[in-house]
C-alpha positions in Angstrom: 19.3 49.4 -124.6 16.7 47.4 -122.6 18.1 48.1 -119.0 18.0 51.7 -119.5 14.5 51.8 -120.5 13.4 49.6 -117.7 15.1 52.0 -115.3 13.5 55.1 -117.1 10.1 53.3 -116.4 10.7 52.2 -112.9 11.5 56.1 -112.0 8.5 57.0 -113.8 6.4 54.4 -111.7 8.3 55.7 -108.5 7.2 59.3 -109.4 3.6 58.2 -109.7 3.4 56.5 -106.7 5.0 59.5 -104.6 2.6 61.7 -106.3 -0.4 59.0 -105.3 0.9 59.3 -101.8 0.8 63.0 -101.5 -2.8 62.8 -102.8 -4.0 60.5 -100.3 -2.3 62.6 -97.7 -3.8 65.8 -98.9 -7.3 63.8 -98.7 -6.8 62.5 -95.4 -6.2 66.2 -94.1 -9.5 67.2 -95.8 -7.5 69.4 -98.4 -9.7 67.6 -101.0 -9.1 70.5 -104.0 -5.2 69.9 -103.3 -5.8 66.1 -103.5 -7.9 66.3 -106.6 -4.9 68.2 -108.1 -2.4 66.0 -107.0 -4.6 63.0 -107.9 -4.9 64.0 -111.5 -1.1 64.7 -111.8 -0.7 61.3 -110.6 -3.0 59.7 -113.3 -1.0 61.5 -115.8 2.3 60.4 -114.6 0.9 57.0 -114.1 -0.1 56.7 -117.9 3.2 57.9 -118.9 4.8 55.2 -116.9 2.6 52.6 -118.2 3.8 53.7 -121.9 7.5 53.5 -120.7 6.9 50.3 -119.3 5.3 49.1 -122.7 8.4 50.4 -124.5 11.0 48.8 -122.4 9.1 45.5 -122.9 8.9 45.9 -126.5 12.9 46.5 -126.4 13.6 43.6 -124.0 11.6 41.4 -126.6 13.4 42.6 -129.4 16.8 42.2 -127.9 15.5 38.6 -126.8 15.2 37.5 -130.4 
């Protein structure tokens, strides 16, 4: 079902954004090691979110035909 796929993709993007913000906060505080760790986690989550978005788009496209 495309709606569920889009919801899961959106949740993945929101999680990645939250970790990106945490990484930025750590860097601003001078906690660069922690910032780097959060940045790496955020990048992985962003990649997962991107794949989820592609899957949701494919399901939407299939449902439209």
